[in-house]
C-alpha positions in Angstrom: 13.8 5.6 20.7 10.4 6.8 22.1 9.7 6.8 25.9 7.2 4.0 25.4 9.7 2.0 23.4 12.2 2.5 26.3 9.6 1.3 28.7 9.0 -1.8 26.6 12.7 -2.8 26.8 12.7 -2.4 30.5 10.3 -5.2 31.2 12.2 -7.9 33.0 12.1 -11.6 32.0 10.7 -12.5 35.4 7.8 -10.1 35.3 6.9 -11.2 31.7 6.8 -14.8 32.8 4.8 -14.0 36.0 2.3 -11.9 34.0 1.8 -14.5 31.3 1.2 -17.1 34.0 -1.4 -14.8 35.6 -3.3 -14.6 32.4 -3.2 -18.4 32.0 -4.4 -18.9 35.6 -7.3 -16.5 35.1 -8.8 -18.9 32.6 -8.1 -22.5 33.6 -8.1 -25.0 30.7 -6.9 -22.4 28.1 -3.3 -22.6 26.9 -1.2 -19.4 27.2 -0.9 -19.3 23.4 -4.7 -19.2 23.1 -4.8 -16.4 25.6 -2.3 -14.3 23.7 -4.1 -15.0 20.4 -7.2 -13.4 22.0 -5.2 -10.4 22.9 -3.8 -10.1 19.4 -7.4 -10.3 18.0 -8.3 -7.4 20.3 -5.4 -5.5 18.9 -6.7 -6.1 15.4 -10.0 -4.5 16.2 -8.4 -1.6 18.1 -5.7 -0.7 15.5 -6.5 -2.0 12.0 -9.8 -0.1 11.3 -8.3 3.3 11.8 -5.1 2.4 9.9 -7.3 1.1 7.2 -9.1 4.5 6.9 -5.8 6.3 6.8 -4.4 4.1 4.1 -7.6 4.4 2.2 -7.1 8.1 1.8 -3.4 7.5 1.2 -4.2 5.4 -1.9 -7.0 7.8 -3.0 -4.4 10.5 -3.0 -2.1 8.5 -5.3 -4.7 7.4 -7.8 -7.2 10.3 -8.0 -4.9 11.8 -10.6 -6.1 9.1 -12.9 -9.6 10.6 -12.8 -8.4 14.2 -12.7 -6.5 13.5 -15.9 -9.7 13.1 -17.9 -10.2 16.9 -17.7 -7.0 18.2 -16.2 -4.9 17.1 -19.2 -6.7 19.6 -21.5 -6.7 22.3 -18.9 -2.9 22.1 -18.4 -2.0 21.1 -21.9 -0.7 17.7 -21.1 -0.3 14.9 -23.6 -0.2 11.2 -22.6 3.6 11.1 -22.3 3.6 14.2 -20.1 0.8 12.9 -17.9 2.7 9.6 -17.5 5.7 11.5 -16.4 3.7 13.7 -14.0 2.0 10.6 -12.5 5.4 8.9 -12.0 7.5 11.8 -10.7 5.6 11.4 -7.5 7.6 8.3 -6.9 11.0 10.0 -7.5 10.3 12.0 -4.4 9.0 8.9 -2.7 12.1 6.8 -3.4 14.5 9.6 -2.4 12.9 10.1 1.0 11.8 6.5 1.8 14.7 5.3 4.0 15.2 8.6 5.8 11.5 8.8 6.4 11.4 5.5 8.2 14.5 6.2 10.2 12.8 9.4 11.4 9.9 7.3 12.6 12.3 5.5 14.8 13.6 8.8 16.2 10.3 10.6 16.8 7.9 7.7 17.4 5.1 6.3 15.2 2.2 8.6 16.3 4.0 11.9 15.9 5.8 11.0 12.6 2.8 9.4 10.9 0.6 12.4 11.9 3.2 14.8 10.5 3.4 12.9 7.3 -0.4 12.9 6.8 -0.9 16.5 7.5 1.9 17.5 5.1 0.8 15.3 2.2 -2.9 16.3 2.7 -2.0 19.9 2.4 0.2 19.3 -0.7 -2.5 17.1 -2.3 -5.1 19.7 -1.8 -2.7 22.3 -3.3 -2.7 20.4 -6.6 -6.1 22.0 -7.2 -4.3 25.3 -7.8 -1.6 24.4 -10.3 -1.7 26.3 -13.6 0.7 24.5 -15.9 2.7 21.3 -16.3 5.8 22.5 -14.5 3.8 23.4 -11.3 2.1 20.0 -11.5 5.4 18.2 -11.7 6.9 20.1 -8.7 3.9 19.5 -6.5 3.6 15.9 -7.4 7.3 15.4 -6.5 6.9 17.1 -3.1 3.7 15.1 -2.4 5.7 11.9 -3.0 8.5 13.0 -0.8 6.0 13.8 2.0 4.3 10.4 1.7 7.5 8.4 1.6 7.6 7.2 5.2 3.9 6.5 5.6 3.5 3.0 4.2 6.8 1.4 5.4 6.1 3.1 8.7 2.8 1.4 9.0 4.3 -2.0 8.1 7.0 -1.5 10.7 4.3 -0.4 13.2 2.3 -3.6 12.6 5.4 -5.8 13.0 5.6 -4.4 16.6 2.0 -5.4 17.3 1.6 -8.8 15.6 3.7 -12.0 15.3 4.6 -13.3 11.9 2.0 -16.1 11.9 -0.8 -13.5 11.9 0.7 -10.9 9.6 -0.8 -12.4 6.4 -4.4 -11.8 7.6 -3.5 -8.4 9.2 -1.8 -7.1 6.1 -4.7 -8.2 4.0 -7.2 -6.5 6.3 -5.1 -3.3 6.3 -4.2 -3.3 2.6 -7.8 -4.1 1.4 -8.0 -0.4 1.6 -6.3 -0.3 -1.8 -9.0 -2.1 -3.7 -11.7 -0.5 -1.6 -10.2 2.9 -2.5 -11.1 2.0 -6.0 -14.6 0.7 -5.1 -15.3 3.9 -3.1 -13.0 6.2 -5.0 -14.2 5.3 -8.5 -17.8 6.3 -8.0 -16.9 9.1 -5.7 -14.4 10.6 -8.1 -16.9 10.1 -11.0 -19.6 11.9 -9.0 -17.3 14.8 -8.1 -16.1 15.1 -11.7 -19.7 15.0 -12.9 -21.4 17.1 -10.2 -18.8 19.9 -10.1 -18.5 20.1 -13.9 -19.0 23.6 -15.4 -22.7 24.3 -16.0 -23.5 26.8 -18.8 -19.9 27.8 -19.1 -19.7 28.6 -15.3 -17.4 26.7 -12.9 -18.4 25.9 -9.3 -17.0 28.7 -7.1 -14.4 29.4 -9.8 -12.9 25.9 -9.7 -13.1 23.2 -12.3 -14.3 19.7 -11.4 -10.7 18.2 -11.4 -9.7 21.0 -8.9 -12.6 20.1 -6.6 -11.5 16.4 -6.8 -8.0 17.2 -5.4 -9.5 19.6 -2.8 -12.2 17.3 -1.4 -9.9 14.3 -1.2 -7.0 16.2 0.4 -8.7 18.0 3.3 -9.9 14.8 5.1 -6.3 13.5 5.1 -5.2 16.5 7.2 -8.0 15.8 9.7 -7.1 12.1 9.9 -3.4 13.1 10.5 -4.4 15.1 13.6 -6.6 12.2 14.8 -3.6 9.8 14.7 -2.2 11.5 17.9 -5.3 10.6 19.9 -6.3 7.2 18.4 -3.1 5.2 18.0 -1.0 3.8 20.8 2.8 3.9 20.1 3.3 0.2 20.9 2.1 -2.6 23.2 3.8 -1.1 26.2 2.0 2.2 25.8 -1.5 0.8 25.1 -4.0 2.1 27.7 -6.6 -0.5 26.8 -4.3 -3.3 28.0 -3.5 -4.1 31.6 0.0 -5.0 32.8 -0.3 -8.8 32.5 -1.8 -8.5 29.0 1.0 -6.2 27.8 3.7 -8.4 29.3 2.2 -11.6 27.6 2.0 -9.9 24.2 5.6 -8.6 24.5 6.8 -12.1 25.4 5.1 -13.5 22.3 6.5 -10.8 20.1 10.0 -11.3 21.5 9.9 -15.0 20.9 8.6 -14.5 17.4 11.5 -12.1 16.7 14.0 -14.8 17.7 12.5 -17.6 15.6 11.2 -16.2 12.3 14.3 -16.6 10.0 17.7 -17.9 11.0 20.5 -15.8 9.4 18.2 -12.9 8.7 19.7 -9.4 8.5 20.2 -8.2 12.0 21.3 -4.6 11.2 20.6 -2.1 8.4 24.2 -2.5 7.3 23.6 -6.3 6.9 20.4 -5.6 5.0 22.3 -3.5 2.5 24.7 -6.4 1.9 22.0 -9.1 1.7 21.2 -10.3 -1.8 17.8 -11.4 -0.8 16.8 -8.0 0.5 17.6 -6.5 -2.9 15.9 -9.4 -4.6 12.7 -8.7 -2.6 13.0 -5.1 -3.7 13.0 -6.2 -7.3 10.0 -8.5 -6.7 8.2 -5.6 -5.1 9.1 -3.5 -8.2 7.4 -6.2 -10.4 4.2 -6.3 -8.3 4.0 -2.5 -8.1 4.5 -2.2 -11.9 1.1 -4.0 -12.4 -0.6 -2.1 -9.5 0.3 1.3 -10.8 -0.4 0.6 -14.4 -3.9 -0.4 -13.4 -4.3 2.4 -10.8 -3.2 5.3 -13.1 -4.6 4.1 -16.5 -7.8 2.2 -15.5 -10.1 5.1 -16.0 -8.5 5.8 -19.4 -8.8 2.2 -20.5 -12.5 2.1 -19.3 -13.2 5.3 -21.1 -11.7 3.9 -24.4 -13.8 0.7 -24.0 -17.1 2.0 -22.7 -17.5 5.7 -23.5 -17.0 9.0 -21.8 -19.9 9.3 -19.2 -18.0 10.2 -16.0 -20.4 8.5 -13.6 -20.4 5.3 -15.7 -16.6 5.3 -15.8 -16.6 5.6 -12.0 -18.9 2.7 -11.4 -17.2 0.5 -14.0 -13.8 1.3 -12.6 -15.0 0.0 -9.2 -15.7 -3.5 -10.4 -12.0 -4.7 -10.7 -11.3 -3.3 -7.2 -14.3 -5.0 -5.6 -13.3 -8.4 -6.9 -9.7 -7.7 -5.8 -10.8 -7.0 -2.2 -12.6 -10.4 -2.0 -9.6 -12.2 -3.5 -7.2 -10.4 -1.1 -9.1 -11.3 2.1 -9.5 -14.9 1.1 -5.8 -15.3 0.2 -4.7 -13.6 3.4 -6.7 -16.1 5.5 -5.4 -19.0 3.5 -1.7 -17.9 3.9 -2.0 -17.7 7.7 -3.9 -20.9 8.0 -1.3 -22.9 6.0 1.7 -20.9 7.0 2.8 -21.0 3.3 4.1 -17.6 1.9 5.9 -18.1 -1.4 3.0 -19.7 -3.5 0.5 -17.3 -1.9 2.6 -14.5 -3.5 3.6 -16.2 -6.8 0.0 -17.3 -7.5 -1.5 -13.8 -7.4 1.4 -12.5 -9.4 0.6 -15.1 -12.1 -3.1 -14.1 -12.0 -2.0 -10.5 -12.5 0.1 -11.3 -15.5 -2.7 -13.3 -17.1 -5.1 -10.4 -16.5 -2.8 -7.8 -18.1 -2.4 -10.0 -21.2 -6.1 -10.5 -21.4 -6.8 -6.8 -21.1 -4.3 -6.1 -23.9 -6.3 -8.5 -26.3 -9.2 -6.0 -26.2 -7.4 -3.8 -28.8 -5.3 -6.4 -30.5 -8.2 -8.6 -31.7 -10.9 -5.9 -31.9 -12.9 -4.0 -29.3 -14.4 -6.4 -26.7 -15.2 -4.2 -23.7 -16.2 -7.2 -21.5 -12.8 -8.9 -22.2 -11.0 -5.7 -21.2 -13.0 -5.4 -17.9 -12.4 -9.1 -17.1 -8.7 -8.8 -17.8 -8.5 -5.6 -15.6 -10.4 -7.4 -12.8 -8.0 -10.4 -12.9 -5.0 -8.0 -13.1 -6.2 -5.9 -10.2 -7.0 -8.9 -8.1 -3.6 -10.5 -8.7 -1.5 -7.4 -8.3 -3.2 -6.1 -5.2 -3.3 -9.4 -3.5 0.4 -9.9 -4.3 1.0 -6.5 -2.7 -0.5 -7.7 0.6 1.1 -11.2 0.4 4.6 -9.7 -0.3 5.2 -8.1 3.1 4.9 -11.2 5.4 7.5 -12.9 3.2 9.8 -9.9 2.9 9.7 -9.0 6.6 10.9 -12.6 7.5 14.3 -11.7 6.1 14.8 -8.8 8.6 15.6 -8.8 12.3 14.1 -6.2 14.7 17.0 -3.7 14.5 17.1 -3.9 10.7 13.4 -3.7 10.2 13.0 0.1 10.0 15.7 0.7 7.4 15.3 -2.7 5.6 11.5 -2.3 5.0 12.0 1.2 3.8 14.9 0.0 1.5 12.7 -2.7 0.0 9.7 -0.3 -0.3 11.8 2.4 -2.0 13.4 0.0 -4.5 10.0 -1.4 -5.4 8.4 2.1 -5.6 10.7 3.0 -8.6 7.9 1.1 -10.5 5.6 4.0 -9.5 7.6 6.2 -11.8 8.6 3.7 -14.4 5.3 1.9 -14.9 2.9 4.9 -15.7 5.7 6.7 -17.7 6.3 3.6 -19.9 2.5 3.1 -20.4 2.2 6.7 -21.3 5.2 6.7 -23.7 3.9 3.5 -25.4 0.4 4.8 -25.7 1.7 8.1 -27.1 3.7 6.2 -29.7 1.2 3.6 -30.7 -2.2 5.0 -29.7 -2.9 2.0 -27.5 -2.0 0.6 -24.0 -1.9 -3.0 -25.3 1.8 -3.4 -25.8 2.5 -1.7 -22.5 0.3 -4.2 -20.7 2.1 -7.2 -22.3 5.5 -5.7 -21.3 4.3 -5.4 -17.7 3.0 -8.9 -17.7 6.5 -10.1 -18.7 8.0 -8.1 -15.8 5.6 -9.8 -13.5 6.7 -13.2 -14.7 10.3 -12.3 -13.8 9.3 -11.5 -10.3 7.4 -14.9 -10.0 10.7 -16.7 -10.8 12.5 -15.0 -8.0 9.8 -15.6 -5.5 9.8 -19.3 -6.2 13.6 -19.5 -5.8 13.6 -17.6 -2.5 14.2 -19.4 0.8 11.1 -20.5 2.7 10.3 -18.5 5.8 12.1 -20.2 8.7 14.8 -21.7 6.5 18.4 -20.5 7.0 19.5 -17.8 4.6 
């Protein structure tokens, strides 16, 4: 446990009550719950924007390989099957180190561990610019996945220590809107880099090809952001210098009460999480959601290129459209989920939208080339899959107690992230065998349907397990 975590546990019940009363007294007529909601809104503005930027670069790092592939495949001699394997091997490292990575966060504290993760993966990602063959590419992708493993579940755990369950739908949507916005920003940016740094007259820019510049220019900022984590993030409520003592105590009291009331019978320890069928079921649901997310992330530029042509800047701008629509859908759904308090249908609905979009995109090749149909399908697929990603965690975290959260969230995340290997590899294998991604998209839509069934059969948050 960190020093600040120890300080949090040392706050006595009497001081918490007195401090909460002091806040209430300072604004007569306002209920204490309204006062703490104001404090939590302050925390959103203090914490979420910086985490958003960090996660934006995290997702850029995962999916920029989709743009690099358009030139890198020829340079390294990769076919579609090999590219799919290279894109997916990242997640073998990720899954292998997911649970240990989150447990290390408990040991060293959020700031130091997240900073270490970001500096390490930024350096490895930039190093992808200097691989010379498929083997080197495989190894570095695996190591990058291992380095990133604790980042996302660590951030989810970090947010559960700052916000009660009733606010997590909106907070998760605000934080995870970085995923579609990474496409809105990353698509045109990657297209611009690939176009601007392309060889001119047979000469490369400073001896590097455009795909090498892509990895380099999107890896270095991650290192700088990792260093900034130490200075810009507070470890937890108890260590926040921008809160006074009564405010810290009131927020801690609200979080403690939320931890007692979220889900009767939830896993209280990591050992219980390992034995809970619903924890493993949530891992499978996450696998289904991520199957759609990564199919779109890794193959969107290729599908757009097949439908609209090979101009790099045009591919970049067209690839941004599905992500822009997804960002709007994600924010609206997050607000609706918190306003109604409903979680299951707010996850199942987007998953159904994703499955529909994947099937629609597959019809582009089955019934002739209709680029607008492909783009509409990809937009629906991206909107549903990415919104499902944000709506998944408020439901999944309700099955875990505070002690089980670090290992349990990492276990769910690691189980689901197997899709990061399986999905792009399956798409690549089917495309290599058939010359089309259509059948792969239909298969992934069927996988999504299986996840929907499990979500609708799961216990409602607050019901006994």
